[in-house]
Each structure stands twice: as structure tokens, then as C-alpha cells.
C-alpha positions as CSV (number, residue, x, y, z in Angstrom):
1,M,-17.2,-0.5,0.9
2,Q,-16.9,-2.7,-2.1
3,R,-15.0,-5.9,-1.6
4,Y,-12.8,-7.2,-4.4
5,D,-9.8,-9.4,-4.8
6,L,-6.8,-7.3,-5.7
7,V,-4.7,-10.2,-7.1
8,V,-5.4,-10.2,-10.8
9,R,-3.4,-13.2,-11.9
10,S,-3.6,-16.7,-10.4
11,L,-1.7,-17.1,-7.2
12,S,1.8,-18.5,-7.3
13,P,3.1,-20.2,-4.1
14,E,4.7,-16.9,-3.0
15,E,1.6,-14.8,-3.5
16,M,-1.2,-14.3,-0.9
17,T,-4.7,-13.0,-0.9
18,L,-5.7,-9.7,0.7
19,D,-7.2,-11.6,3.7
20,G,-4.1,-13.8,4.0
21,L,-1.7,-10.9,4.0
22,A,-3.8,-8.9,6.5
23,A,-3.9,-11.9,8.8
24,C,-0.1,-12.4,8.6
25,A,0.4,-8.7,9.4
26,G,-2.2,-8.6,12.2
27,M,-4.3,-6.0,10.4
28,H,-7.9,-5.8,9.2
29,P,-8.3,-6.5,5.5
30,D,-10.2,-3.2,5.0
31,L,-7.1,-1.3,6.3
32,V,-4.8,-3.2,3.9
33,A,-7.2,-2.4,1.0
34,R,-7.1,1.3,2.1
35,L,-3.3,1.2,2.1
36,V,-3.4,-0.2,-1.5
37,D,-5.9,2.5,-2.5
38,F,-3.6,5.2,-0.9
39,G,-0.6,3.8,-2.9
40,L,1.4,2.5,0.0
41,L,1.2,-1.1,-1.1
42,Q,1.1,-2.8,-4.5
43,P,-2.1,-4.8,-5.3
44,V,-0.2,-8.1,-5.8
45,F,0.6,-9.5,-2.4
46,D,3.5,-11.7,-1.3
47,A,5.2,-12.4,2.0
48,S,7.6,-9.5,1.6
49,K,4.6,-7.1,2.0
50,V,4.2,-8.2,5.6
51,I,7.4,-6.4,6.5
52,R,6.2,-3.3,4.7
53,L,2.8,-3.5,6.5
54,R,4.5,-3.8,9.8
55,S,6.7,-0.8,9.0
56,I,3.6,1.2,8.1
57,Q,1.9,0.1,11.3
58,R,4.9,1.0,13.4
59,L,5.2,4.5,11.8
60,R,1.5,5.2,12.4
61,N,1.1,3.7,15.9
62,E,4.5,4.4,17.6
63,L,5.4,7.7,15.9
64,G,1.9,9.0,15.1
65,I,2.7,9.7,11.4
66,N,-0.3,10.1,9.1
67,L,-0.5,8.2,5.8
68,E,0.9,11.1,3.8
69,G,3.9,11.2,6.1
70,V,4.3,7.4,6.0
71,A,4.4,7.7,2.2
72,V,7.2,10.2,2.4
73,V,9.2,8.2,5.0
74,L,8.9,5.0,3.0
75,D,10.0,6.8,-0.2
76,L,13.0,8.3,1.5
77,V,14.0,4.9,3.0
78,E,13.8,3.3,-0.4
79,R,15.9,6.0,-2.0
80,L,18.5,5.7,0.8
81,Q,18.6,1.9,0.3
82,A,19.1,2.4,-3.5
83,L,21.9,4.9,-2.9
84,E,23.6,2.5,-0.4
85,R,23.4,-0.3,-3.0
86,E,24.9,1.9,-5.7
87,N,27.6,3.1,-3.3
88,A,28.5,-0.5,-2.5
89,W,28.6,-1.4,-6.2
90,L,30.8,1.6,-7.0
91,R,33.2,0.8,-4.1
92,A,33.5,-2.8,-5.3
93,K,34.5,-1.5,-8.8
94,L,37.4,0.5,-7.3
């Protein structure tokens, strides 16, 4: 497998390298790169991605969900969170 750095611009204090992110999440860098290739993770890394990686890991290990299923679950969770934010905003306007 070809190794490459997925961070295109220079690192800001909040951004991490692929290896740094993988280490923080307790995952192998090749697996993190595979998740990027699959579209489950954006190729610019920061500390917030550790939470996403741990969620992916939990869905795979504890629930046995494959990567396609993980993508669906994460998409539905993001949509639900957006709807909850919109609902809270609309309630505040009443």
C-alpha cells in the first residue's frame, strides 16, 4: 500500500498527522487511511476526528457493523443532530 500524508496544507495547532490521529484513537494508521479512502473520515485531521474514529470502532467491534453500515449509521446520526439543532432554533424563535 502506498503511504502518503493526507494533510495537504501546513498543520495548524489543532491539526494532526495521520499517524498522530491513529495513535490517539488507538488504531493502526493503515486502518485510518482505509477509512479515509472509504469516505468515513475527511483527509484533514484534528482532535475531533478521534471521537468519530472511536464511534466507528465501537460500531464495528461491539455491534459487528460493516463499513457500509457504519456509513449509514453515521449519516443518520448526523442528520438527526442537524434536525435537533433546527428544532431547538425554531423553538427558541417561538
